[in-house]
Biopython code that builds the backbone (N, CA, C, O; Angstrom):
import numpy as np
from Bio.PDB.StructureBuilder import StructureBuilder

atoms = [
    (1, "MET", "N", (77.189, 116.617, 97.432)),
    (1, "MET", "CA", (76.593, 115.082, 97.846)),
    (1, "MET", "C", (76.612, 115.059, 98.795)),
    (1, "MET", "O", (77.369, 115.440, 99.687)),
    (2, "VAL", "N", (75.608, 114.516, 98.701)),
    (2, "VAL", "CA", (74.433, 113.713, 100.553)),
    (2, "VAL", "C", (74.457, 112.289, 100.202)),
    (2, "VAL", "O", (74.446, 112.204, 98.974)),
    (3, "TRP", "N", (74.485, 111.113, 100.768)),
    (3, "TRP", "CA", (73.866, 110.136, 100.520)),
    (3, "TRP", "C", (73.971, 109.667, 102.613)),
    (3, "TRP", "O", (74.522, 110.120, 103.616)),
    (4, "PHE", "N", (72.634, 108.011, 102.071)),
    (4, "PHE", "CA", (72.359, 108.042, 103.903)),
    (4, "PHE", "C", (72.272, 106.603, 103.671)),
    (4, "PHE", "O", (71.493, 106.067, 102.883)),
    (5, "GLY", "N", (73.760, 105.583, 104.962)),
    (5, "GLY", "CA", (73.229, 104.269, 104.470)),
    (5, "GLY", "C", (74.938, 104.178, 103.995)),
    (5, "GLY", "O", (75.715, 105.054, 103.614)),
    (6, "PRO", "N", (75.134, 102.430, 104.253)),
    (6, "PRO", "CA", (76.278, 102.200, 104.184)),
    (6, "PRO", "C", (76.852, 102.357, 102.683)),
    (6, "PRO", "O", (76.226, 101.520, 102.033)),
    (7, "LEU", "N", (77.698, 102.997, 101.869)),
    (7, "LEU", "CA", (78.207, 102.860, 100.891)),
    (7, "LEU", "C", (79.055, 101.439, 100.263)),
    (7, "LEU", "O", (80.155, 101.033, 100.640)),
    (8, "ARG", "N", (78.408, 101.005, 99.485)),
    (8, "ARG", "CA", (79.054, 99.737, 98.306)),
    (8, "ARG", "C", (79.794, 100.237, 97.013)),
    (8, "ARG", "O", (80.507, 99.327, 96.588)),
    (9, "SER", "N", (79.857, 101.185, 96.369)),
    (9, "SER", "CA", (80.095, 101.879, 95.393)),
    (9, "SER", "C", (80.277, 103.538, 95.508)),
    (9, "SER", "O", (79.410, 104.254, 96.008)),
    (10, "LEU", "N", (81.427, 103.992, 95.016)),
    (10, "LEU", "CA", (81.151, 105.115, 94.975)),
    (10, "LEU", "C", (81.875, 106.204, 93.943)),
    (10, "LEU", "O", (82.956, 106.760, 94.137)),
    (11, "ILE", "N", (81.116, 106.340, 92.955)),
    (11, "ILE", "CA", (81.709, 107.535, 91.781)),
    (11, "ILE", "C", (81.674, 108.853, 91.848)),
    (11, "ILE", "O", (80.576, 109.393, 91.706)),
    (12, "VAL", "N", (82.524, 109.439, 92.012)),
    (12, "VAL", "CA", (82.114, 110.601, 91.904)),
    (12, "VAL", "C", (83.019, 111.219, 90.811)),
    (12, "VAL", "O", (84.137, 110.888, 90.418)),
    (13, "ALA", "N", (81.827, 112.655, 90.282)),
    (13, "ALA", "CA", (82.742, 113.395, 89.605)),
    (13, "ALA", "C", (82.548, 114.501, 89.716)),
    (13, "ALA", "O", (81.435, 114.805, 90.147)),
    (14, "THR", "N", (83.652, 115.762, 89.342)),
    (14, "THR", "CA", (83.187, 116.613, 89.264)),
    (14, "THR", "C", (83.774, 117.961, 88.141)),
    (14, "THR", "O", (84.760, 118.150, 87.428)),
    (15, "THR", "N", (82.718, 118.579, 88.441)),
    (15, "THR", "CA", (82.384, 119.791, 86.601)),
    (15, "THR", "C", (83.139, 120.824, 87.493)),
    (15, "THR", "O", (83.002, 120.947, 88.710)),
    (16, "THR", "N", (84.030, 121.608, 86.608)),
    (16, "THR", "CA", (84.762, 122.598, 86.428)),
    (16, "THR", "C", (84.144, 124.025, 85.841)),
    (16, "THR", "O", (83.374, 123.456, 85.067)),
    (17, "PHE", "N", (83.956, 125.020, 85.672)),
    (17, "PHE", "CA", (83.914, 125.988, 84.206)),
    (17, "PHE", "C", (85.562, 126.910, 84.858)),
    (17, "PHE", "O", (85.531, 127.425, 85.976)),
    (18, "TYR", "N", (86.295, 126.952, 84.364)),
    (18, "TYR", "CA", (87.303, 127.942, 84.627)),
    (18, "TYR", "C", (88.206, 128.261, 83.168)),
    (18, "TYR", "O", (88.525, 127.476, 82.275)),
    (19, "ARG", "N", (88.430, 129.485, 83.286)),
    (19, "ARG", "CA", (89.589, 129.857, 82.029)),
    (19, "ARG", "C", (90.829, 129.587, 81.928)),
    (19, "ARG", "O", (91.585, 129.831, 82.869)),
    (20, "TRP", "N", (91.192, 129.134, 80.982)),
    (20, "TRP", "CA", (92.958, 128.526, 80.639)),
    (20, "TRP", "C", (93.232, 128.542, 79.517)),
    (20, "TRP", "O", (94.298, 127.970, 79.291)),
    (21, "GLY", "N", (92.249, 129.363, 77.808)),
    (21, "GLY", "CA", (93.059, 130.394, 77.449)),
    (21, "GLY", "C", (93.724, 129.516, 76.089)),
    (21, "GLY", "O", (94.641, 129.999, 75.426)),
    (22, "VAL", "N", (93.041, 127.986, 75.745)),
    (22, "VAL", "CA", (93.861, 127.349, 74.442)),
    (22, "VAL", "C", (92.576, 127.104, 73.793)),
    (22, "VAL", "O", (91.565, 126.417, 73.940)),
    (23, "PRO", "N", (93.092, 128.008, 72.983)),
    (23, "PRO", "CA", (92.675, 128.361, 71.393)),
    (23, "PRO", "C", (91.634, 127.203, 71.434)),
    (23, "PRO", "O", (92.126, 126.397, 72.224)),
    (24, "GLY", "N", (90.328, 126.659, 70.943)),
    (24, "GLY", "CA", (89.781, 125.653, 70.034)),
    (24, "GLY", "C", (89.736, 124.614, 71.085)),
    (24, "GLY", "O", (89.236, 123.577, 70.648)),
    (25, "ILE", "N", (90.107, 124.546, 72.378)),
    (25, "ILE", "CA", (89.380, 123.834, 73.239)),
    (25, "ILE", "C", (89.210, 124.123, 73.748)),
    (25, "ILE", "O", (89.887, 125.009, 74.270)),
    (26, "TYR", "N", (87.496, 123.478, 74.426)),
    (26, "TYR", "CA", (86.486, 124.523, 75.168)),
    (26, "TYR", "C", (86.234, 123.760, 76.680)),
    (26, "TYR", "O", (85.790, 124.234, 77.726)),
    (27, "ALA", "N", (86.726, 122.311, 76.338)),
    (27, "ALA", "CA", (86.118, 121.177, 77.473)),
    (27, "ALA", "C", (86.742, 119.706, 77.130)),
    (27, "ALA", "O", (86.706, 119.169, 76.023)),
    (28, "HIS", "N", (87.374, 119.125, 78.424)),
    (28, "HIS", "CA", (87.483, 118.017, 78.730)),
    (28, "HIS", "C", (87.343, 117.364, 79.419)),
    (28, "HIS", "O", (87.105, 117.848, 80.525)),
    (29, "GLY", "N", (87.374, 116.011, 79.334)),
    (29, "GLY", "CA", (86.966, 114.988, 80.394)),
    (29, "GLY", "C", (88.188, 114.251, 81.174)),
    (29, "GLY", "O", (89.010, 113.634, 80.497)),
    (30, "PHE", "N", (88.270, 114.286, 82.067)),
    (30, "PHE", "CA", (89.068, 112.904, 82.288)),
    (30, "PHE", "C", (88.762, 111.781, 82.498)),
    (30, "PHE", "O", (87.734, 112.043, 83.123)),
    (31, "ARG", "N", (88.828, 110.017, 82.494)),
    (31, "ARG", "CA", (88.692, 108.992, 82.619)),
    (31, "ARG", "C", (89.008, 108.628, 83.935)),
    (31, "ARG", "O", (90.029, 109.064, 84.465)),
    (32, "PRO", "N", (87.951, 107.593, 84.734)),
    (32, "PRO", "CA", (88.159, 107.617, 86.207)),
    (32, "PRO", "C", (89.690, 106.754, 86.279)),
    (32, "PRO", "O", (90.292, 106.215, 85.350)),
    (33, "THR", "N", (90.019, 106.834, 87.556)),
    (33, "THR", "CA", (89.049, 106.996, 88.269)),
    (33, "THR", "C", (90.054, 108.830, 89.013)),
    (33, "THR", "O", (90.704, 109.027, 90.039)),
    (34, "ILE", "N", (89.667, 109.755, 87.826)),
    (34, "ILE", "CA", (90.086, 111.015, 88.314)),
    (34, "ILE", "C", (88.943, 111.297, 88.271)),
    (34, "ILE", "O", (88.495, 110.642, 89.213)),
    (35, "GLY", "N", (87.610, 112.152, 87.562)),
    (35, "GLY", "CA", (86.346, 111.957, 86.945)),
    (35, "GLY", "C", (86.235, 113.465, 87.688)),
    (35, "GLY", "O", (85.609, 113.921, 88.645)),
    (36, "MET", "N", (87.162, 113.959, 86.739)),
    (36, "MET", "CA", (86.912, 115.651, 86.028)),
    (36, "MET", "C", (86.306, 115.996, 85.185)),
    (36, "MET", "O", (86.718, 115.634, 84.083)),
    (37, "GLN", "N", (85.232, 116.721, 85.208)),
    (37, "GLN", "CA", (85.400, 117.778, 83.602)),
    (37, "GLN", "C", (85.501, 118.867, 83.442)),
    (37, "GLN", "O", (84.703, 119.509, 84.125)),
    (38, "HIS", "N", (86.512, 119.784, 82.470)),
    (38, "HIS", "CA", (86.632, 121.054, 82.983)),
    (38, "HIS", "C", (85.725, 121.619, 81.423)),
    (38, "HIS", "O", (85.557, 120.965, 80.394)),
    (39, "PHE", "N", (85.295, 122.939, 81.710)),
    (39, "PHE", "CA", (84.865, 123.584, 80.344)),
    (39, "PHE", "C", (85.448, 125.039, 80.577)),
    (39, "PHE", "O", (85.512, 125.660, 81.638)),
    (40, "ASP", "N", (85.943, 125.503, 79.039)),
    (40, "ASP", "CA", (86.269, 127.166, 79.376)),
    (40, "ASP", "C", (85.589, 128.233, 80.000)),
    (40, "ASP", "O", (84.641, 128.470, 79.252)),
    (41, "ALA", "N", (85.555, 128.916, 80.848)),
    (41, "ALA", "CA", (84.619, 129.738, 80.878)),
    (41, "ALA", "C", (84.158, 130.225, 80.169)),
    (41, "ALA", "O", (82.939, 130.312, 80.021)),
    (42, "ASP", "N", (85.553, 131.004, 79.077)),
    (42, "ASP", "CA", (84.817, 132.340, 78.405)),
    (42, "ASP", "C", (84.235, 131.472, 77.356)),
    (42, "ASP", "O", (83.946, 132.029, 76.297)),
    (43, "GLY", "N", (83.990, 130.059, 77.484)),
    (43, "GLY", "CA", (83.277, 129.415, 75.747)),
    (43, "GLY", "C", (82.071, 130.023, 75.891)),
    (43, "GLY", "O", (81.707, 130.605, 76.913)),
    (44, "THR", "N", (81.407, 129.894, 74.834)),
    (44, "THR", "CA", (79.847, 130.910, 74.971)),
    (44, "THR", "C", (78.909, 129.563, 74.702)),
    (44, "THR", "O", (78.682, 129.034, 73.614)),
    (45, "TRP", "N", (78.569, 129.279, 75.641)),
    (45, "TRP", "CA", (77.682, 128.232, 75.579)),
    (45, "TRP", "C", (76.649, 128.568, 76.069)),
    (45, "TRP", "O", (76.497, 129.418, 76.946)),
    (46, "SER", "N", (75.235, 127.441, 75.147)),
    (46, "SER", "CA", (74.329, 128.034, 75.577)),
    (46, "SER", "C", (73.558, 126.444, 75.270)),
    (46, "SER", "O", (74.244, 125.521, 74.832)),
    (47, "SER", "N", (72.054, 126.265, 75.559)),
    (47, "SER", "CA", (70.806, 125.037, 75.788)),
    (47, "SER", "C", (70.923, 125.267, 73.991)),
    (47, "SER", "O", (71.524, 124.322, 73.481)),
    (48, "ASN", "N", (70.529, 126.179, 73.120)),
    (48, "ASN", "CA", (69.728, 126.572, 72.284)),
    (48, "ASN", "C", (70.941, 127.555, 71.445)),
    (48, "ASN", "O", (70.864, 128.767, 71.242)),
    (49, "PRO", "N", (72.141, 126.557, 71.012)),
    (49, "PRO", "CA", (73.228, 127.441, 70.451)),
    (49, "PRO", "C", (72.951, 128.261, 68.862)),
    (49, "PRO", "O", (72.663, 127.845, 67.740)),
    (50, "GLY", "N", (73.141, 129.258, 69.292)),
    (50, "GLY", "CA", (73.436, 130.107, 67.647)),
    (50, "GLY", "C", (74.559, 130.379, 66.503)),
    (50, "GLY", "O", (75.258, 129.500, 65.998)),
    (51, "PRO", "N", (74.577, 131.047, 66.353)),
    (51, "PRO", "CA", (75.944, 130.899, 64.802)),
    (51, "PRO", "C", (78.027, 130.690, 65.620)),
    (51, "PRO", "O", (79.115, 130.211, 65.302)),
    (52, "VAL", "N", (77.243, 131.583, 66.952)),
    (52, "VAL", "CA", (79.110, 132.040, 66.912)),
    (52, "VAL", "C", (78.199, 131.017, 69.347)),
    (52, "VAL", "O", (78.562, 131.458, 70.438)),
    (53, "GLU", "N", (77.511, 130.212, 69.207)),
    (53, "GLU", "CA", (77.481, 129.707, 70.664)),
    (53, "GLU", "C", (77.905, 127.941, 70.379)),
    (53, "GLU", "O", (77.912, 127.315, 69.319)),
    (54, "LEU", "N", (78.267, 127.444, 71.928)),
    (54, "LEU", "CA", (78.587, 126.083, 72.152)),
    (54, "LEU", "C", (77.080, 125.389, 72.685)),
    (54, "LEU", "O", (76.305, 125.928, 73.475)),
    (55, "ASP", "N", (76.885, 123.946, 71.978)),
    (55, "ASP", "CA", (75.938, 123.680, 72.910)),
    (55, "ASP", "C", (76.650, 122.481, 74.455)),
    (55, "ASP", "O", (77.110, 121.354, 74.638)),
    (56, "LEU", "N", (76.334, 123.592, 75.120)),
    (56, "LEU", "CA", (76.719, 122.939, 77.172)),
    (56, "LEU", "C", (75.775, 121.888, 76.381)),
    (56, "LEU", "O", (76.338, 121.547, 75.340)),
    (57, "GLN", "N", (74.213, 121.119, 76.591)),
    (57, "GLN", "CA", (74.190, 119.931, 77.156)),
    (57, "GLN", "C", (75.245, 118.954, 75.954)),
    (57, "GLN", "O", (76.008, 118.154, 76.495)),
    (58, "SER", "N", (75.271, 119.006, 74.793)),
    (58, "SER", "CA", (76.030, 118.245, 73.595)),
    (58, "SER", "C", (77.331, 117.617, 74.401)),
    (58, "SER", "O", (77.527, 116.448, 74.735)),
    (59, "ASP", "N", (78.163, 118.806, 74.603)),
    (59, "ASP", "CA", (79.865, 118.801, 75.175)),
    (59, "ASP", "C", (79.449, 117.909, 76.286)),
    (59, "ASP", "O", (79.577, 116.711, 76.032)),
    (60, "ALA", "N", (78.919, 118.252, 77.615)),
    (60, "ALA", "CA", (78.671, 117.659, 78.619)),
    (60, "ALA", "C", (78.586, 116.064, 78.503)),
    (60, "ALA", "O", (79.351, 115.216, 78.964)),
    (61, "VAL", "N", (77.540, 115.934, 77.822)),
    (61, "VAL", "CA", (77.306, 114.343, 77.702)),
    (61, "VAL", "C", (78.509, 113.847, 76.750)),
    (61, "VAL", "O", (79.016, 112.848, 77.262)),
    (62, "HIS", "N", (79.278, 114.280, 75.273)),
    (62, "HIS", "CA", (80.559, 113.718, 75.744)),
    (62, "HIS", "C", (81.327, 113.654, 76.370)),
    (62, "HIS", "O", (81.918, 112.577, 76.303)),
    (63, "GLU", "N", (81.950, 114.808, 77.519)),
    (63, "GLU", "CA", (82.464, 114.584, 78.553)),
    (63, "GLU", "C", (82.412, 113.608, 79.556)),
    (63, "GLU", "O", (83.246, 113.093, 80.300)),
    (64, "ILE", "N", (80.455, 113.419, 79.262)),
    (64, "ILE", "CA", (80.539, 111.838, 80.626)),
    (64, "ILE", "C", (80.963, 110.443, 79.974)),
    (64, "ILE", "O", (81.483, 109.447, 80.475)),
    (65, "GLY", "N", (80.428, 110.825, 78.276)),
    (65, "GLY", "CA", (81.253, 109.894, 78.117)),
    (65, "GLY", "C", (82.328, 109.359, 77.802)),
    (65, "GLY", "O", (82.569, 108.188, 77.506)),
    (66, "ASN", "N", (83.448, 110.874, 77.919)),
    (66, "ASN", "CA", (85.011, 110.165, 78.484)),
    (66, "ASN", "C", (84.936, 109.465, 80.015)),
    (66, "ASN", "O", (85.683, 108.523, 80.279)),
    (67, "LEU", "N", (84.192, 109.876, 80.784)),
    (67, "LEU", "CA", (84.319, 109.627, 81.878)),
    (67, "LEU", "C", (84.120, 108.129, 81.869)),
    (67, "LEU", "O", (85.020, 107.412, 82.306)),
    (68, "LEU", "N", (82.558, 107.403, 81.213)),
    (68, "LEU", "CA", (82.342, 106.310, 81.173)),
    (68, "LEU", "C", (83.566, 105.784, 80.193)),
    (68, "LEU", "O", (83.380, 104.580, 80.018)),
    (69, "ARG", "N", (84.356, 106.081, 79.721)),
    (69, "ARG", "CA", (85.382, 105.459, 79.335)),
    (69, "ARG", "C", (85.209, 104.958, 77.548)),
    (69, "ARG", "O", (85.993, 104.271, 76.894)),
    (70, "LEU", "N", (83.606, 105.729, 77.007)),
    (70, "LEU", "CA", (83.045, 105.747, 76.076)),
    (70, "LEU", "C", (84.078, 105.626, 74.771)),
    (70, "LEU", "O", (84.485, 106.776, 74.607)),
    (71, "GLY", "N", (84.609, 104.875, 73.898)),
    (71, "GLY", "CA", (85.007, 104.900, 72.510)),
    (71, "GLY", "C", (84.794, 106.154, 71.554)),
    (71, "GLY", "O", (83.696, 106.121, 70.997)),
    (72, "ARG", "N", (85.490, 107.118, 71.270)),
    (72, "ARG", "CA", (86.210, 107.981, 69.831)),
    (72, "ARG", "C", (85.438, 107.561, 68.994)),
    (72, "ARG", "O", (85.727, 106.403, 68.692)),
    (73, "SER", "N", (84.318, 108.066, 68.303)),
    (73, "SER", "CA", (83.490, 108.331, 66.758)),
    (73, "SER", "C", (84.461, 109.115, 65.806)),
    (73, "SER", "O", (84.440, 110.344, 65.743)),
    (74, "GLU", "N", (85.376, 108.274, 65.016)),
    (74, "GLU", "CA", (86.160, 109.147, 64.612)),
    (74, "GLU", "C", (85.488, 109.294, 63.038)),
    (74, "GLU", "O", (86.038, 110.078, 62.264)),
    (75, "ASP", "N", (84.432, 108.612, 62.638)),
    (75, "ASP", "CA", (84.546, 107.978, 61.324)),
    (75, "ASP", "C", (82.842, 108.502, 61.402)),
    (75, "ASP", "O", (82.023, 108.036, 60.609)),
    (76, "HIS", "N", (82.441, 109.553, 62.495)),
    (76, "HIS", "CA", (81.024, 109.667, 62.715)),
    (76, "HIS", "C", (80.813, 110.769, 63.551)),
    (76, "HIS", "O", (80.545, 110.812, 64.752)),
    (77, "PRO", "N", (81.092, 112.273, 62.141)),
    (77, "PRO", "CA", (80.792, 113.290, 62.983)),
    (77, "PRO", "C", (79.692, 113.812, 63.851)),
    (77, "PRO", "O", (79.659, 114.479, 64.885)),
    (78, "GLY", "N", (78.885, 113.320, 63.134)),
    (78, "GLY", "CA", (77.401, 114.269, 64.289)),
    (78, "GLY", "C", (77.039, 113.527, 64.966)),
    (78, "GLY", "O", (75.917, 113.707, 65.439)),
    (79, "ALA", "N", (78.109, 111.851, 65.502)),
    (79, "ALA", "CA", (78.269, 110.893, 66.688)),
    (79, "ALA", "C", (78.506, 111.751, 67.900)),
    (79, "ALA", "O", (79.316, 112.640, 67.638)),
    (80, "ILE", "N", (78.157, 111.776, 68.892)),
    (80, "ILE", "CA", (78.181, 112.297, 70.103)),
    (80, "ILE", "C", (79.471, 112.239, 71.012)),
    (80, "ILE", "O", (79.698, 112.917, 72.015)),
    (81, "MET", "N", (80.312, 111.212, 70.392)),
    (81, "MET", "CA", (81.178, 111.037, 70.930)),
    (81, "MET", "C", (82.668, 111.431, 69.643)),
    (81, "MET", "O", (83.725, 111.303, 70.260)),
    (82, "HIS", "N", (82.828, 111.684, 68.713)),
    (82, "HIS", "CA", (83.182, 112.590, 67.575)),
    (82, "HIS", "C", (84.324, 113.380, 68.430)),
    (82, "HIS", "O", (83.972, 113.792, 69.536)),
    (83, "PRO", "N", (85.588, 113.612, 68.033)),
    (83, "PRO", "CA", (86.334, 114.119, 68.990)),
    (83, "PRO", "C", (86.278, 115.436, 68.998)),
    (83, "PRO", "O", (86.985, 116.051, 69.796)),
    (84, "TYR", "N", (85.413, 116.125, 68.097)),
    (84, "TYR", "CA", (85.713, 117.802, 67.234)),
    (84, "TYR", "C", (84.040, 118.251, 67.342)),
    (84, "TYR", "O", (83.121, 117.732, 66.707)),
    (85, "PHE", "N", (83.922, 119.569, 68.514)),
    (85, "PHE", "CA", (82.997, 120.344, 68.018)),
    (85, "PHE", "C", (81.916, 121.501, 67.271)),
    (85, "PHE", "O", (82.071, 122.623, 67.752)),
    (86, "GLU", "N", (81.400, 121.461, 66.743)),
    (86, "GLU", "CA", (81.390, 122.794, 65.981)),
    (86, "GLU", "C", (80.310, 123.674, 66.907)),
    (86, "GLU", "O", (79.693, 123.314, 67.909)),
    (87, "TYR", "N", (80.302, 125.354, 65.990)),
    (87, "TYR", "CA", (79.334, 126.394, 66.694)),
    (87, "TYR", "C", (77.941, 126.426, 66.075)),
    (87, "TYR", "O", (77.880, 126.661, 64.868)),
    (88, "ALA", "N", (76.596, 126.177, 66.891)),
    (88, "ALA", "CA", (75.463, 126.145, 66.488)),
    (88, "ALA", "C", (75.009, 124.630, 66.777)),
    (88, "ALA", "O", (73.885, 124.373, 67.208)),
    (89, "ILE", "N", (75.693, 123.937, 66.585)),
    (89, "ILE", "CA", (75.007, 122.703, 66.174)),
    (89, "ILE", "C", (75.222, 121.269, 67.829)),
    (89, "ILE", "O", (76.165, 121.090, 68.600)),
    (90, "LYS", "N", (73.707, 120.508, 67.705)),
    (90, "LYS", "CA", (73.624, 120.235, 68.997)),
    (90, "LYS", "C", (73.627, 118.602, 68.298)),
    (90, "LYS", "O", (72.763, 118.132, 67.559)),
    (91, "LYS", "N", (74.910, 117.922, 68.803)),
    (91, "LYS", "CA", (74.467, 116.166, 69.223)),
    (91, "LYS", "C", (73.848, 115.776, 70.393)),
    (91, "LYS", "O", (74.238, 115.463, 71.518)),
    (92, "ARG", "N", (72.997, 115.856, 69.949)),
    (92, "ARG", "CA", (71.687, 114.226, 70.969)),
    (92, "ARG", "C", (71.468, 113.572, 71.036)),
    (92, "ARG", "O", (70.831, 113.102, 71.978)),
    (93, "ASN", "N", (72.123, 112.619, 69.311)),
    (93, "ASN", "CA", (71.184, 111.671, 68.999)),
    (93, "ASN", "C", (72.540, 110.301, 69.973)),
    (93, "ASN", "O", (73.647, 110.100, 69.474)),
    (94, "LEU", "N", (72.131, 109.647, 71.184)),
    (94, "LEU", "CA", (73.372, 109.003, 71.456)),
    (94, "LEU", "C", (73.349, 107.169, 70.998)),
    (94, "LEU", "O", (74.082, 106.339, 71.536)),
    (95, "GLN", "N", (72.193, 106.814, 69.754)),
    (95, "GLN", "CA", (72.320, 105.276, 68.503)),
    (95, "GLN", "C", (73.745, 105.101, 67.514)),
    (95, "GLN", "O", (73.773, 104.220, 66.654)),
    (96, "ASP", "N", (74.937, 106.052, 67.737)),
    (96, "ASP", "CA", (76.138, 105.493, 67.018)),
    (96, "ASP", "C", (77.071, 105.322, 68.285)),
    (96, "ASP", "O", (78.158, 104.858, 67.943)),
    (97, "GLN", "N", (76.990, 105.521, 69.445)),
    (97, "GLN", "CA", (77.195, 104.984, 70.471)),
    (97, "GLN", "C", (76.996, 103.517, 71.052)),
    (97, "GLN", "O", (77.982, 103.027, 71.602)),
    (98, "LEU", "N", (75.691, 102.672, 70.985)),
    (98, "LEU", "CA", (75.121, 101.600, 70.985)),
    (98, "LEU", "C", (75.808, 100.468, 70.476)),
    (98, "LEU", "O", (75.259, 99.367, 70.462)),
]
sb = StructureBuilder()
sb.init_structure("model")
sb.init_model(0)
sb.init_chain("A")
sb.init_seg("    ")
for serial, (resi, resn, name, xyz) in enumerate(atoms, 1):
    if name == "N":
        sb.init_residue(resn, " ", resi, " ")
    sb.init_atom(name, np.array(xyz, "f"), 0.0, 1.0, " ", f" {name:<3s}", serial, name[0])
structure = sb.get_structure()
C-alpha cells in the first residue's frame, strides 16, 4: 500500500490464498474491521470457468460484499451474495444487491 499526504480514514483489506483442506468451502471473507478474505489455493479458479472450475471474479466480488457488510441473498441463487457457488457459473450481475 502506498499513499501520500495525511490520512482521514483508512480501509485495509488483505487477500490470501492458502490450503485449508475443508471440502466444499473455497473462500471466506471477514467483515470490518478485520478486512481479510481467504481463498483455497487448492481450488480450481478461473476467469472463464469450465465444468470443474470456480469463477474467481464472482467469488472475489462476493467476499468483498462480505467485507462491505452486504446481506446474503438466500432466495436468489443467481445473486452475487447467494451463499453458495457452483462450478462453471459466473455471477457478475449486481442488480439483485441494489
